[in-house]
C-alpha positions as CSV (number, residue, x, y, z in Angstrom):
1,M,111.1,110.9,138.0
2,S,108.5,111.7,135.4
3,A,106.1,114.4,136.0
4,P,102.6,114.3,134.5
5,T,101.8,117.0,132.0
6,P,98.7,117.7,129.9
7,F,100.5,116.1,127.0
8,G,101.8,113.0,128.7
9,S,104.7,112.2,130.9
10,W,108.0,114.1,130.8
11,S,111.2,112.9,132.2
12,P,114.6,114.7,132.2
13,R,116.3,111.4,131.3
14,S,114.3,110.9,128.1
15,R,114.9,114.4,127.0
16,R,118.6,114.2,127.8
17,G,118.7,110.8,126.0
18,A,117.2,112.2,122.9
19,R,119.8,115.0,122.8
20,T,122.8,112.9,123.6
21,S,122.1,109.9,121.5
22,I,122.2,111.7,118.2
23,P,126.0,112.3,118.3
24,W,126.7,108.6,119.2
25,R,124.8,107.5,116.1
26,A,126.8,109.9,113.9
27,Q,130.1,108.8,115.6
28,A,129.2,105.1,115.2
29,S,128.6,105.7,111.5
30,R,131.8,107.6,111.1
31,A,133.8,104.9,112.9
32,E,132.3,102.3,110.6
33,E,133.3,104.3,107.5
34,E,136.9,104.4,109.0
35,R,136.7,100.7,109.6
36,Q,137.2,101.1,113.4
37,Y,134.6,98.5,114.2
38,T,135.4,98.2,117.9
39,Q,134.9,101.9,118.4
40,A,131.7,101.8,116.3
41,A,130.4,99.0,118.5
42,A,131.0,101.0,121.6
43,Y,129.1,104.0,120.1
44,W,126.2,101.8,118.9
45,S,126.0,100.3,122.4
46,R,125.8,103.7,124.0
47,Y,123.2,104.9,121.4
48,L,121.1,101.8,122.0
49,T,120.8,102.4,125.7
50,F,118.8,105.5,124.9
51,V,117.0,104.3,121.7
52,P,116.6,100.5,122.1
53,E,113.9,100.2,119.5
54,D,116.1,101.4,116.6
55,T,116.4,98.2,114.5
56,D,119.0,99.7,112.1
57,A,121.2,100.7,115.0
58,L,120.9,97.2,116.4
59,A,121.9,95.8,113.0
60,G,124.8,98.2,112.9
61,F,125.9,97.1,116.4
62,G,125.9,93.4,115.3
63,L,127.8,94.2,112.1
64,A,130.3,96.2,114.1
65,L,130.8,93.4,116.6
66,A,131.1,90.7,113.9
67,P,134.7,91.3,112.7
68,A,136.1,91.1,116.2
69,A,134.1,88.0,117.2
70,H,136.6,85.2,117.2
71,S,135.5,83.1,120.1
72,A,132.4,81.0,120.0
73,R,130.9,83.0,122.9
74,S,131.3,86.3,121.0
75,Q,130.0,84.8,117.8
76,N,126.9,83.5,119.7
77,R,126.4,87.1,121.0
78,V,126.5,88.4,117.4
79,L,124.1,85.7,116.2
80,A,121.7,86.6,119.0
81,I,121.8,90.3,118.0
82,F,121.2,89.3,114.3
83,E,118.2,87.1,115.5
84,R,116.8,90.1,117.4
85,V,117.1,92.2,114.2
86,L,115.4,89.6,112.2
87,D,112.6,89.3,114.7
88,R,111.9,93.0,114.3
89,D,112.5,93.1,110.5
90,P,112.4,89.7,108.8
91,V,113.2,91.0,105.3
92,R,116.7,92.2,106.1
93,I,118.5,90.0,103.6
94,D,122.0,91.3,104.5
95,I,121.5,90.4,108.2
96,R,119.9,87.0,107.4
97,S,122.7,86.0,105.1
98,R,125.3,86.9,107.8
99,A,123.2,85.0,110.4
100,A,123.1,81.9,108.2
101,R,126.9,82.0,107.6
102,L,127.6,82.6,111.3
103,A,125.2,79.8,112.4
104,F,126.9,77.4,110.0
105,D,130.3,78.4,111.3
106,L,129.1,77.7,114.8
107,G,127.8,74.3,113.8
108,L,124.1,75.3,114.1
109,N,123.2,73.7,110.8
110,D,119.4,73.5,111.4
111,E,119.3,77.2,112.2
112,A,121.5,78.1,109.2
113,A,119.3,75.9,107.0
114,K,116.2,77.8,108.3
115,H,117.7,81.1,107.3
116,L,118.9,79.8,104.0
117,Q,115.4,78.5,103.1
118,V,114.1,82.0,103.6
119,L,116.9,83.5,101.6
120,L,116.4,81.1,98.8
121,S,112.6,81.6,98.6
122,A,113.5,85.3,97.8
123,S,116.4,84.5,95.5
124,P,116.4,80.9,94.3
125,E,119.3,81.4,91.8
126,N,121.9,82.3,94.4
127,A,124.5,79.6,94.1
128,E,126.4,80.6,97.3
129,W,123.2,80.1,99.4
130,L,122.5,76.8,97.6
131,A,126.0,75.5,98.3
132,L,125.8,76.5,101.9
133,L,122.4,74.8,102.3
134,G,123.9,71.7,100.8
135,Q,126.8,71.8,103.3
136,C,124.3,72.2,106.1
137,E,122.3,69.2,104.9
138,E,125.4,67.1,104.4
139,A,126.7,68.0,107.9
140,E,123.4,66.8,109.4
141,G,123.7,63.5,107.4
142,R,120.8,64.3,105.0
143,T,120.9,64.0,101.3
144,M,119.3,66.6,99.1
145,K,117.8,66.8,95.7
146,L,118.8,70.4,95.2
147,L,116.9,71.1,92.1
148,R,113.7,69.3,91.0
149,P,111.7,70.6,88.1
150,T,108.0,71.3,88.9
151,N,106.7,73.1,85.9
152,M,108.3,71.3,83.0
153,Q,106.5,68.8,80.9
154,F,108.7,68.4,77.8
155,G,112.3,69.4,77.6
156,W,114.0,72.5,78.9
157,P,112.2,75.9,79.3
158,R,113.1,78.6,76.8
159,N,114.5,81.2,79.2
160,K,116.2,81.3,82.6
161,S,113.4,83.0,84.5
162,T,111.0,80.2,83.5
163,L,113.6,77.6,84.5
164,L,114.3,79.2,87.9
165,S,110.6,79.9,88.8
166,G,109.7,76.3,88.4
167,W,112.4,74.6,90.5
168,R,111.9,73.9,94.2
169,L,114.3,73.0,96.9
170,S,113.5,69.7,98.5
171,S,115.2,67.4,101.0
172,A,115.1,63.7,100.5
173,S,114.9,62.9,104.2
174,R,112.1,65.2,105.1
């Protein structure tokens, strides 16, 4: 029950939640440092019941669940958590790269390619992401022209940054 006050509503649960959630966050971080991911996931889960808007905690929860996710069902759960994190904070490269790899492992090649396109727009020289995107396209039966020069008129550019800034990823079937 929340009682009205001159400064808004007050509820004993929210006050208790704020007090008790802090130790769970610290315990989750400690469990991650000790590589006890199952225990860390349990602490993150408890913490998130009181502070569901904490995006970093949600990311920590997904990362703690990931090592133990061996079945397709548990991997889909982790991917859904990663998607929620990316909905809230789309620039989380660490989560986006994990989501791309997990989507590819689950056979969700279009979803993996979507994440990889975003990653490669931020870092076009990443060979691992380029290779994974090529595998996604190949699995879908599409051929790719991985690198196509767009800013070169004569010969090769003088430095690597000029080379990479002018190349674009394109798919032949799109």
